[in-house]
Residue, then its C-alpha position, 0 to 999 in steps of 0.5 A: m508496510g508496503i502496500k502492493t494492492p489496493e484491496i488492503y483498504t477494504k480490510a483497513f477501512d471497511s465498516q464491517s472490518f473490525p477485528p477479528h474480521g479485518f484491520n479496522r482497529g479504529h472502528y472507522v465508519d464511512t458509508e460512502l467509503d463502503k460503497l466505493l470499496v464494494k465498487e472497487d473504485w480504487p482512485a475514488v477510495t484513495a481520494r476519500i481516505h486521503g481527504q478524511l485522514p482517518y489515520i495519521p502515520l507516526w513515521y514513514e520509511g525513507q526510500f532510496a535507490a542505488m544504481r550500478k550498470n552491471i546489475t540486471n533483473y531488478s527495477p525499483k518499485p514505487d512502494g519501496n519494496w525490495d522483493d526483486l533483490a532475490t532475483i538480481s544478477n551481476y554480470a562482468h563486462 
């Protein structure tokens, strides 16, 4: 899934976010992480999650970029989403 905002971490990892109140299906509990989530300290949240690896992804989506000089209104996104494809323009020289 393309994660665009860090708030997804609260739904996925907060100790109170077990389904149906969130996405913490693994019932992951970390009181220190809960405190960081409340403070919205996203760099510290990310570092703690990456350090503990509560989930190990089974796949990843490959990322690529295609370039063409006469395309406007598009810029590649760090998370790989293609939402801007709906707004691109192609002009002739």
